[in-house]
Each structure stands twice: as C-alpha cells, then as structure tokens.
N, CA, C and O atoms as CSV, one atom per row, in Angstrom:
chain,resi,resn,atom,element,x,y,z
A,1,UNK,N,N,-7.083,0.248,3.190
A,1,UNK,CA,C,-6.123,0.465,1.920
A,1,UNK,C,C,-7.038,1.090,0.865
A,1,UNK,O,O,-6.538,2.091,0.353
A,2,UNK,N,N,-8.011,0.822,0.500
A,2,UNK,CA,C,-9.138,1.623,-0.588
A,2,UNK,C,C,-9.225,2.894,-0.217
A,2,UNK,O,O,-8.943,3.755,-1.050
A,3,UNK,N,N,-9.513,3.160,0.719
A,3,UNK,CA,C,-9.502,4.507,1.521
A,3,UNK,C,C,-8.638,5.571,1.002
A,3,UNK,O,O,-8.922,6.547,0.307
A,4,UNK,N,N,-7.268,5.082,1.600
A,4,UNK,CA,C,-5.937,5.410,1.681
A,4,UNK,C,C,-5.721,5.780,0.041
A,4,UNK,O,O,-5.516,6.938,-0.322
A,5,UNK,N,N,-5.785,4.813,-0.755
A,5,UNK,CA,C,-5.424,5.334,-2.010
A,5,UNK,C,C,-6.477,5.670,-2.724
A,5,UNK,O,O,-6.156,5.714,-3.912
A,6,UNK,N,N,-7.702,5.955,-2.533
A,6,UNK,CA,C,-8.611,6.707,-3.286
A,6,UNK,C,C,-8.494,8.221,-2.427
A,6,UNK,O,O,-8.441,9.235,-3.122
A,7,UNK,N,N,-8.465,8.330,-1.297
A,7,UNK,CA,C,-8.060,9.918,-1.058
A,7,UNK,C,C,-6.701,10.355,-1.543
A,7,UNK,O,O,-6.554,11.561,-1.740
A,8,UNK,N,N,-5.642,9.507,-1.771
A,8,UNK,CA,C,-4.249,9.832,-2.416
A,8,UNK,C,C,-4.111,10.067,-3.611
A,8,UNK,O,O,-3.178,10.700,-4.106
A,9,UNK,N,N,-5.464,9.348,-4.455
A,9,UNK,CA,C,-5.174,9.245,-5.899
A,9,UNK,C,C,-4.053,8.319,-6.177
A,9,UNK,O,O,-3.342,8.546,-7.156
A,10,UNK,N,N,-3.779,7.113,-5.279
A,10,UNK,CA,C,-2.864,6.121,-6.100
A,10,UNK,C,C,-3.302,4.918,-6.432
A,10,UNK,O,O,-4.225,4.303,-5.897
A,11,UNK,N,N,-2.400,4.467,-7.634
A,11,UNK,CA,C,-3.574,3.519,-8.494
A,11,UNK,C,C,-2.861,1.792,-7.652
A,11,UNK,O,O,-1.901,1.658,-6.895
A,12,UNK,N,N,-3.560,1.028,-8.056
A,12,UNK,CA,C,-3.353,-0.261,-7.251
A,12,UNK,C,C,-2.158,-0.860,-6.824
A,12,UNK,O,O,-1.973,-1.372,-5.720
A,13,UNK,N,N,-1.267,-0.763,-7.849
A,13,UNK,CA,C,-0.098,-1.785,-7.940
A,13,UNK,C,C,1.012,-0.496,-6.875
A,13,UNK,O,O,2.004,-0.713,-6.178
A,14,UNK,N,N,0.390,0.594,-7.134
A,14,UNK,CA,C,1.025,1.872,-6.322
A,14,UNK,C,C,0.708,1.383,-4.735
A,14,UNK,O,O,1.641,1.405,-3.933
A,15,UNK,N,N,-0.461,0.997,-4.360
A,15,UNK,CA,C,-0.963,0.884,-2.878
A,15,UNK,C,C,-0.429,-0.183,-2.285
A,15,UNK,O,O,-0.060,-0.190,-1.111
A,16,UNK,N,N,-0.356,-1.211,-3.123
A,16,UNK,CA,C,-0.012,-2.573,-2.733
A,16,UNK,C,C,1.635,-2.652,-2.574
A,16,UNK,O,O,2.104,-3.686,-2.099
A,17,UNK,N,N,2.471,-1.632,-2.945
A,17,UNK,CA,C,3.804,-1.497,-3.383
A,17,UNK,C,C,4.426,-0.776,-2.394
A,17,UNK,O,O,5.655,-0.766,-2.327
A,18,UNK,N,N,3.603,-0.051,-1.466
A,18,UNK,CA,C,3.772,1.253,-0.289
A,18,UNK,C,C,4.607,0.127,0.735
A,18,UNK,O,O,4.281,-0.942,1.251
A,19,UNK,N,N,5.919,1.003,0.737
A,19,UNK,CA,C,6.593,0.447,2.002
A,19,UNK,C,C,6.700,1.468,3.185
A,19,UNK,O,O,6.761,2.676,2.955
A,20,UNK,N,N,6.720,0.987,4.385
A,20,UNK,CA,C,7.116,1.743,5.436
A,20,UNK,C,C,7.855,2.992,5.353
A,20,UNK,O,O,7.483,4.121,5.672
A,21,UNK,N,N,9.107,2.553,4.809
A,21,UNK,CA,C,10.050,3.434,4.128
A,21,UNK,C,C,9.771,4.661,3.379
A,21,UNK,O,O,10.358,5.742,3.429
A,22,UNK,N,N,8.615,4.240,2.570
A,22,UNK,CA,C,8.188,5.774,2.063
A,22,UNK,C,C,7.462,6.481,2.490
A,22,UNK,O,O,7.277,7.501,1.826
A,23,UNK,N,N,6.768,6.342,3.648
A,23,UNK,CA,C,6.308,6.795,4.384
A,23,UNK,C,C,6.793,8.217,5.462
A,23,UNK,O,O,7.056,7.830,6.600
A,24,UNK,N,N,6.925,9.602,5.282
A,24,UNK,CA,C,7.033,10.154,6.597
A,24,UNK,C,C,5.860,10.850,7.086
A,24,UNK,O,O,5.374,11.824,6.510
A,25,UNK,N,N,5.432,10.368,8.099
A,25,UNK,CA,C,4.485,10.667,8.837
A,25,UNK,C,C,4.485,11.881,9.622
A,25,UNK,O,O,3.513,12.634,9.680
A,26,UNK,N,N,5.924,12.127,10.416
A,26,UNK,CA,C,6.245,13.550,10.906
A,26,UNK,C,C,5.977,14.446,9.618
A,26,UNK,O,O,5.272,15.453,9.683
A,27,UNK,N,N,6.604,14.001,8.405
A,27,UNK,CA,C,6.532,15.313,7.800
A,27,UNK,C,C,5.209,15.553,7.101
A,27,UNK,O,O,4.877,16.669,6.702
A,28,UNK,N,N,4.377,14.335,6.950
A,28,UNK,CA,C,3.166,14.352,6.232
A,28,UNK,C,C,3.134,14.361,4.515
A,28,UNK,O,O,2.501,15.023,3.692
A,29,UNK,N,N,4.260,13.159,4.410
A,29,UNK,CA,C,4.634,12.960,3.090
A,29,UNK,C,C,4.243,11.621,2.980
A,29,UNK,O,O,3.889,10.971,3.963
A,30,UNK,N,N,4.291,11.088,1.642
A,30,UNK,CA,C,4.177,9.778,1.195
A,30,UNK,C,C,4.996,9.935,-0.232
A,30,UNK,O,O,4.807,10.889,-0.988
A,31,UNK,N,N,5.782,9.038,-0.454
A,31,UNK,CA,C,6.677,8.951,-1.551
A,31,UNK,C,C,6.354,7.770,-2.438
A,31,UNK,O,O,6.806,6.690,-2.058
A,32,UNK,N,N,5.672,7.789,-3.516
A,32,UNK,CA,C,5.778,6.810,-4.489
A,32,UNK,C,C,6.931,6.166,-5.281
A,32,UNK,O,O,7.324,6.776,-6.275
A,33,UNK,N,N,7.462,5.107,-4.981
A,33,UNK,CA,C,8.765,4.926,-5.491
A,33,UNK,C,C,8.520,3.453,-6.086
A,33,UNK,O,O,9.208,3.115,-7.051
A,34,UNK,N,N,7.725,2.703,-5.643
A,34,UNK,CA,C,7.642,1.104,-6.193
A,34,UNK,C,C,6.325,0.634,-6.367
A,34,UNK,O,O,5.501,1.092,-5.576
A,35,UNK,N,N,5.943,-0.136,-7.177
A,35,UNK,CA,C,4.648,-0.474,-7.526
A,35,UNK,C,C,4.808,-2.068,-7.841
A,35,UNK,O,O,5.827,-2.476,-8.400
A,36,UNK,N,N,3.765,-2.942,-7.460
A,36,UNK,CA,C,3.832,-4.191,-7.694
A,36,UNK,C,C,2.818,-4.520,-8.746
A,36,UNK,O,O,1.688,-4.032,-8.745
A,37,UNK,N,N,3.282,-5.410,-9.691
A,37,UNK,CA,C,2.320,-5.579,-10.586
A,37,UNK,C,C,2.399,-7.362,-10.978
A,37,UNK,O,O,3.184,-8.158,-10.461
A,38,UNK,N,N,1.394,-7.663,-11.984
A,38,UNK,CA,C,1.438,-9.019,-11.979
A,38,UNK,C,C,2.138,-9.128,-13.474
A,38,UNK,O,O,1.967,-8.377,-14.434
A,39,UNK,N,N,2.880,-10.161,-13.383
A,39,UNK,CA,C,3.737,-10.438,-14.393
A,39,UNK,C,C,3.617,-11.765,-15.518
A,39,UNK,O,O,2.505,-12.263,-15.695
A,40,UNK,N,N,4.608,-12.210,-16.132
A,40,UNK,CA,C,4.499,-13.345,-16.736
A,40,UNK,C,C,3.813,-14.615,-15.951
A,40,UNK,O,O,4.111,-14.683,-14.759
A,41,UNK,N,N,3.346,-15.153,-16.221
A,41,UNK,CA,C,2.815,-16.446,-15.246
A,41,UNK,C,C,1.868,-15.786,-13.980
A,41,UNK,O,O,1.509,-16.555,-13.089
A,42,UNK,N,N,1.568,-14.691,-13.935
A,42,UNK,CA,C,0.500,-14.428,-12.714
A,42,UNK,C,C,1.696,-14.200,-11.847
A,42,UNK,O,O,1.232,-14.034,-10.718
A,43,UNK,N,N,3.090,-14.101,-11.794
A,43,UNK,CA,C,3.869,-13.583,-10.764
A,43,UNK,C,C,3.830,-12.518,-10.399
A,43,UNK,O,O,3.683,-11.763,-11.361
A,44,UNK,N,N,3.897,-11.899,-9.284
A,44,UNK,CA,C,3.817,-10.603,-8.668
A,44,UNK,C,C,5.406,-10.161,-8.833
A,44,UNK,O,O,6.419,-10.748,-8.451
A,45,UNK,N,N,5.251,-8.933,-9.530
A,45,UNK,CA,C,6.982,-8.269,-9.644
A,45,UNK,C,C,6.879,-7.040,-9.332
A,45,UNK,O,O,6.025,-6.229,-9.692
A,46,UNK,N,N,8.083,-6.858,-8.410
A,46,UNK,CA,C,8.113,-5.164,-7.756
A,46,UNK,C,C,8.980,-4.647,-8.999
A,46,UNK,O,O,9.718,-5.250,-9.779
A,47,UNK,N,N,8.512,-2.929,-8.858
A,47,UNK,CA,C,9.459,-2.423,-9.872
A,47,UNK,C,C,8.977,-0.837,-9.751
A,47,UNK,O,O,8.048,-0.627,-8.971
A,48,UNK,N,N,9.357,-0.075,-10.234
A,48,UNK,CA,C,9.111,1.311,-10.375
A,48,UNK,C,C,7.924,1.542,-10.892
A,48,UNK,O,O,7.479,0.649,-11.614
A,49,UNK,N,N,7.257,2.525,-10.725
A,49,UNK,CA,C,6.108,2.956,-11.226
A,49,UNK,C,C,6.140,2.992,-12.749
A,49,UNK,O,O,7.190,2.964,-13.392
A,50,UNK,N,N,4.888,3.056,-13.302
A,50,UNK,CA,C,4.895,2.833,-15.033
A,50,UNK,C,C,5.268,3.931,-15.690
A,50,UNK,O,O,5.315,3.869,-16.918
A,51,UNK,N,N,5.595,5.102,-15.045
A,51,UNK,CA,C,5.719,6.249,-15.835
A,51,UNK,C,C,6.980,7.199,-14.819
A,51,UNK,O,O,7.195,6.949,-13.633
A,52,UNK,N,N,7.625,8.192,-15.545
A,52,UNK,CA,C,8.122,8.941,-14.906
A,52,UNK,C,C,7.436,9.838,-13.901
A,52,UNK,O,O,7.917,10.286,-12.860
A,53,UNK,N,N,5.970,10.058,-14.503
A,53,UNK,CA,C,5.476,10.918,-13.555
A,53,UNK,C,C,4.846,10.279,-12.437
A,53,UNK,O,O,4.231,10.940,-11.601
A,54,UNK,N,N,4.994,8.687,-12.354
A,54,UNK,CA,C,4.493,8.070,-11.097
A,54,UNK,C,C,4.944,7.977,-10.151
A,54,UNK,O,O,4.357,7.564,-9.150
A,55,UNK,N,N,6.593,8.481,-10.221
A,55,UNK,CA,C,7.468,8.956,-9.020
A,55,UNK,C,C,7.045,10.171,-8.712
A,55,UNK,O,O,6.928,11.089,-9.524
A,56,UNK,N,N,6.774,10.235,-7.411
A,56,UNK,CA,C,6.032,11.421,-6.805
A,56,UNK,C,C,6.184,11.621,-5.139
A,56,UNK,O,O,6.867,10.783,-4.550
A,57,UNK,N,N,5.727,12.427,-4.565
A,57,UNK,CA,C,5.595,12.883,-3.305
A,57,UNK,C,C,4.457,13.422,-3.328
A,57,UNK,O,O,4.216,14.410,-4.022
A,58,UNK,N,N,3.460,12.750,-2.447
A,58,UNK,CA,C,2.118,13.279,-2.056
A,58,UNK,C,C,1.873,13.548,-0.378
A,58,UNK,O,O,2.253,12.912,0.605
A,59,UNK,N,N,1.053,14.799,-0.525
A,59,UNK,CA,C,1.138,15.178,0.914
A,59,UNK,C,C,-0.335,14.514,1.548
A,59,UNK,O,O,-1.453,14.364,1.054
A,60,UNK,N,N,0.161,14.251,2.677
A,60,UNK,CA,C,-0.798,13.428,3.686
A,60,UNK,C,C,-2.047,14.063,4.556
A,60,UNK,O,O,-1.781,14.413,5.706
A,61,UNK,N,N,-3.346,14.226,4.091
A,61,UNK,CA,C,-4.073,14.962,5.174
A,61,UNK,C,C,-3.698,14.358,6.593
A,61,UNK,O,O,-2.851,13.480,6.750
A,62,UNK,N,N,-4.393,14.907,7.539
A,62,UNK,CA,C,-3.878,14.538,9.059
A,62,UNK,C,C,-4.746,13.399,9.013
A,62,UNK,O,O,-3.906,12.503,9.096
A,63,UNK,N,N,-5.659,12.924,8.950
A,63,UNK,CA,C,-6.625,12.166,9.054
A,63,UNK,C,C,-5.909,10.801,8.268
A,63,UNK,O,O,-5.933,9.713,8.845
A,64,UNK,N,N,-5.342,10.928,7.056
A,64,UNK,CA,C,-4.724,10.008,6.509
A,64,UNK,C,C,-3.390,9.255,7.372
A,64,UNK,O,O,-3.164,8.055,7.527
A,65,UNK,N,N,-2.680,10.363,7.818
A,65,UNK,CA,C,-1.559,10.409,8.267
A,65,UNK,C,C,-1.971,9.836,10.035
A,65,UNK,O,O,-1.110,9.164,10.604
A,66,UNK,N,N,-3.054,10.099,10.648
A,66,UNK,CA,C,-3.446,9.268,11.968
A,66,UNK,C,C,-3.915,7.660,11.779
A,66,UNK,O,O,-3.892,6.822,12.681
A,67,UNK,N,N,-4.275,7.469,10.617
A,67,UNK,CA,C,-4.939,5.937,9.937
A,67,UNK,C,C,-3.628,5.341,9.780
A,67,UNK,O,O,-3.348,4.244,10.261
A,68,UNK,N,N,-3.049,5.853,9.299
A,68,UNK,CA,C,-1.551,5.330,8.919
A,68,UNK,C,C,-1.069,4.747,10.544
A,68,UNK,O,O,-1.090,3.598,10.986
A,69,UNK,N,N,-0.720,5.799,11.076
A,69,UNK,CA,C,0.091,5.769,12.625
A,69,UNK,C,C,-0.527,4.588,13.092
A,69,UNK,O,O,0.128,3.689,13.620
A,70,UNK,N,N,-1.830,4.534,12.917
A,70,UNK,CA,C,-2.632,3.146,13.972
A,70,UNK,C,C,-2.409,1.839,13.383
A,70,UNK,O,O,-2.159,0.791,13.977
A,71,UNK,N,N,-2.548,2.067,11.962
A,71,UNK,CA,C,-2.422,0.762,10.860
A,71,UNK,C,C,-0.847,0.308,11.049
A,71,UNK,O,O,-0.620,-0.901,11.087
A,72,UNK,N,N,0.029,1.053,11.146
A,72,UNK,CA,C,1.425,0.439,11.692
A,72,UNK,C,C,1.706,0.107,12.956
A,72,UNK,O,O,2.541,-0.752,13.239
A,73,UNK,N,N,1.119,0.677,13.698
A,73,UNK,CA,C,1.238,0.453,15.227
A,73,UNK,C,C,0.772,-0.842,15.647
A,73,UNK,O,O,1.442,-1.614,16.333
A,74,UNK,N,N,-0.437,-1.071,15.204
A,74,UNK,CA,C,-1.538,-2.202,15.002
A,74,UNK,C,C,-0.504,-3.581,14.449
A,74,UNK,O,O,-0.480,-4.692,14.977
A,75,UNK,N,N,0.110,-3.241,13.541
A,75,UNK,CA,C,0.765,-4.435,12.791
A,75,UNK,C,C,2.316,-4.981,13.222
A,75,UNK,O,O,2.886,-6.058,13.047
A,76,UNK,N,N,2.822,-3.373,14.043
A,76,UNK,CA,C,3.931,-3.799,14.594
A,76,UNK,C,C,5.056,-3.434,13.413
A,76,UNK,O,O,6.079,-4.107,13.540
A,77,UNK,N,N,5.065,-2.743,12.581
A,77,UNK,CA,C,5.662,-2.645,11.679
A,77,UNK,C,C,6.099,-0.985,11.305
A,77,UNK,O,O,6.435,-0.611,10.181
A,78,UNK,N,N,6.020,-0.230,12.355
A,78,UNK,CA,C,6.244,1.192,12.229
A,78,UNK,C,C,7.672,1.399,11.951
A,78,UNK,O,O,7.855,2.436,11.314
A,79,UNK,N,N,8.735,0.747,12.224
A,79,UNK,CA,C,9.872,0.783,12.462
A,79,UNK,C,C,10.852,0.168,11.550
A,79,UNK,O,O,12.052,0.353,11.345
A,80,UNK,N,N,9.692,-0.857,10.926
A,80,UNK,CA,C,10.400,-1.863,9.484
A,80,UNK,C,C,10.504,-1.148,8.285
A,80,UNK,O,O,9.585,-1.545,7.569
A,81,UNK,N,N,11.366,-0.028,7.527
A,81,UNK,CA,C,11.405,0.349,6.438
A,81,UNK,C,C,11.154,-0.430,5.152
A,81,UNK,O,O,10.823,0.120,4.102
A,82,UNK,N,N,11.324,-1.681,5.290
A,82,UNK,CA,C,11.222,-2.608,4.065
A,82,UNK,C,C,9.943,-3.310,3.703
A,82,UNK,O,O,9.659,-3.753,2.590
A,83,UNK,N,N,8.937,-3.368,5.200
A,83,UNK,CA,C,7.660,-3.699,5.375
A,83,UNK,C,C,6.855,-3.026,4.763
A,83,UNK,O,O,6.681,-1.808,4.808
A,84,UNK,N,N,6.121,-4.125,3.923
A,84,UNK,CA,C,4.856,-3.681,2.788
A,84,UNK,C,C,3.409,-2.995,4.159
A,84,UNK,O,O,3.107,-3.491,5.245
A,85,UNK,N,N,2.949,-1.980,3.595
A,85,UNK,CA,C,1.989,-1.157,4.568
A,85,UNK,C,C,0.647,-1.994,4.699
A,85,UNK,O,O,-0.024,-2.131,5.722
A,86,UNK,N,N,0.392,-2.545,3.390
A,86,UNK,CA,C,-0.961,-3.534,3.468
A,86,UNK,C,C,-0.391,-4.954,2.579
A,86,UNK,O,O,0.301,-5.030,1.564
A,87,UNK,N,N,-0.938,-5.878,3.342
A,87,UNK,CA,C,-0.415,-7.338,3.011
A,87,UNK,C,C,-1.804,-8.019,3.413
A,87,UNK,O,O,-2.814,-7.547,3.936
A,88,UNK,N,N,-1.394,-9.628,2.864
A,88,UNK,CA,C,-2.672,-10.225,3.080
A,88,UNK,C,C,-2.472,-10.884,4.297
A,88,UNK,O,O,-1.562,-10.493,5.029
A,89,UNK,N,N,-3.122,-11.746,4.600
A,89,UNK,CA,C,-2.828,-12.083,6.022
A,89,UNK,C,C,-1.498,-13.062,6.254
A,89,UNK,O,O,-1.219,-13.266,7.436
A,90,UNK,N,N,-0.889,-13.513,5.532
A,90,UNK,CA,C,0.271,-14.525,5.444
A,90,UNK,C,C,1.386,-12.886,5.490
A,90,UNK,O,O,2.584,-13.071,5.705
A,91,UNK,N,N,1.076,-11.961,5.360
A,91,UNK,CA,C,2.387,-10.720,5.297
A,91,UNK,C,C,2.634,-10.677,3.793
A,91,UNK,O,O,3.468,-9.773,3.750
A,92,UNK,N,N,2.482,-11.003,2.741
A,92,UNK,CA,C,2.476,-10.908,1.360
A,92,UNK,C,C,1.747,-10.057,0.697
A,92,UNK,O,O,0.675,-9.583,1.075
A,93,UNK,N,N,2.405,-9.806,-0.479
A,93,UNK,CA,C,1.586,-8.693,-1.173
A,93,UNK,C,C,-0.011,-9.137,-1.753
A,93,UNK,O,O,-0.363,-10.257,-2.123
A,94,UNK,N,N,-0.694,-8.087,-1.709
A,94,UNK,CA,C,-2.030,-8.474,-1.889
A,94,UNK,C,C,-2.551,-8.659,-3.504
A,94,UNK,O,O,-2.511,-7.661,-4.223
A,95,UNK,N,N,-2.939,-9.683,-3.943
A,95,UNK,CA,C,-3.164,-10.181,-5.036
A,95,UNK,C,C,-4.901,-9.495,-5.668
A,95,UNK,O,O,-6.015,-9.751,-5.211
A,96,UNK,N,N,-4.627,-8.837,-6.517
A,96,UNK,CA,C,-6.122,-7.927,-6.782
A,96,UNK,C,C,-7.283,-9.169,-7.174
A,96,UNK,O,O,-8.424,-8.954,-6.764
A,97,UNK,N,N,-7.129,-9.995,-7.671
A,97,UNK,CA,C,-8.132,-11.116,-7.728
A,97,UNK,C,C,-8.471,-11.614,-6.492
A,97,UNK,O,O,-9.664,-11.609,-6.187
A,98,UNK,N,N,-7.453,-12.151,-5.531
A,98,UNK,CA,C,-8.006,-12.436,-4.439
A,98,UNK,C,C,-8.592,-11.713,-3.691
A,98,UNK,O,O,-9.257,-12.230,-2.792
A,99,UNK,N,N,-8.543,-10.552,-3.798
A,99,UNK,CA,C,-9.041,-9.353,-2.703
A,99,UNK,C,C,-10.444,-9.005,-3.081
A,99,UNK,O,O,-11.371,-8.828,-2.292
A,100,UNK,N,N,-10.485,-8.935,-4.288
A,100,UNK,CA,C,-11.854,-8.936,-5.003
A,100,UNK,C,C,-12.924,-10.163,-4.878
A,100,UNK,O,O,-14.132,-9.994,-4.714
A,101,UNK,N,N,-12.309,-11.356,-4.978
A,101,UNK,CA,C,-13.016,-12.141,-4.629
A,101,UNK,C,C,-13.645,-12.365,-3.399
A,101,UNK,O,O,-14.784,-12.812,-3.261
A,102,UNK,N,N,-12.678,-11.962,-2.291
A,102,UNK,CA,C,-12.732,-12.296,-0.721
A,102,UNK,C,C,-14.066,-11.361,-0.664
A,102,UNK,O,O,-15.209,-11.715,-0.377
A,103,UNK,N,N,-13.585,-10.047,-1.026
A,103,UNK,CA,C,-14.806,-8.680,-0.653
A,103,UNK,C,C,-16.062,-9.101,-0.907
A,103,UNK,O,O,-16.959,-9.074,-0.063
A,104,UNK,N,N,-16.260,-9.713,-2.663
A,104,UNK,CA,C,-17.107,-10.215,-3.055
A,104,UNK,C,C,-18.299,-11.308,-2.098
A,104,UNK,O,O,-19.516,-11.463,-1.997
A,105,UNK,N,N,-17.297,-11.758,-1.652
A,105,UNK,CA,C,-17.860,-13.037,-0.954
A,105,UNK,C,C,-18.309,-12.571,1.012
A,105,UNK,O,O,-18.809,-13.243,1.915
A,106,UNK,N,N,-17.914,-11.430,0.956
A,106,UNK,CA,C,-18.150,-10.609,2.342
A,106,UNK,C,C,-17.484,-11.265,3.297
A,106,UNK,O,O,-18.049,-11.728,4.288
A,107,UNK,N,N,-15.827,-11.385,3.005
A,107,UNK,CA,C,-15.092,-11.513,3.807
A,107,UNK,C,C,-13.707,-10.525,3.708
A,107,UNK,O,O,-12.594,-10.904,3.343
A,108,UNK,N,N,-13.947,-9.666,3.975
A,108,UNK,CA,C,-12.954,-8.106,3.910
A,108,UNK,C,C,-11.927,-8.574,5.053
A,108,UNK,O,O,-12.346,-8.807,6.187
A,109,UNK,N,N,-10.701,-8.691,4.754
A,109,UNK,CA,C,-9.444,-8.761,5.550
A,109,UNK,C,C,-8.997,-7.718,6.251
A,109,UNK,O,O,-8.435,-6.850,5.583
A,110,UNK,N,N,-9.099,-7.512,7.643
A,110,UNK,CA,C,-8.950,-6.402,8.323
A,110,UNK,C,C,-7.510,-5.717,7.867
A,110,UNK,O,O,-7.461,-4.546,7.490
A,111,UNK,N,N,-6.499,-6.459,7.932
A,111,UNK,CA,C,-5.282,-6.142,7.136
A,111,UNK,C,C,-5.311,-5.499,5.935
A,111,UNK,O,O,-4.453,-4.637,5.746
A,112,UNK,N,N,-5.811,-5.643,5.401
A,112,UNK,CA,C,-5.884,-4.861,4.045
A,112,UNK,C,C,-6.618,-3.692,4.034
A,112,UNK,O,O,-6.713,-3.032,2.999
C-alpha cells in the first residue's frame, strides 16, 4: 500500500479510498475519484479528493500493475468494482492512527 502510494504520488486519503473500479489494469491507469478522510468525531468520511486537481488519472508502471493484479487476486476482489483495494483485516478502510501504531509495534498487516 505504501509502496503503491509512493510510486504513484497518491495522498493517504486517496490510497485508502482507492476502489477496484478505479483501476484499469489492462490499460495501465488508475483514476483518483474518491478519498477517505477523518471527519467529525473521528468518523471516516468518503468523498471526492480535496481539490479539483485531485481528480486525475495516473499511468501505472508495469511493476505496479503486476503488484496490484496479484494483490487483488489474492484477496479475491478483482471483479468487485466497489471493493476497496487496501483494507484492514476486517475488510474496512484503514485508519491512519491504527496503521501507524501497528507498524511501530512491529505488526504490519499483510493486507495493508
């Protein structure tokens, strides 16, 4: 997840909001159309990227395309356009504070 976001220049809310339907692995593109942010009371809120410039299509290098293909296949979600690409162990969106705490404790989750 971090590698994909870093290579493509995606912000944290864009990475955790990425859905299978936004990927065109055959065409080698990813469309940033949604993000997940923390709203009032810590609730996760799904919406468009922060600015109009945030709505964009990114070209995928073949290494990222291959990685995403394997990832989606391993999770069994490659045919579900509404499924989040990266989730926690329960299949819910990843919360940054929990992810950081688990990583610091030496417990990175393979699904993330």
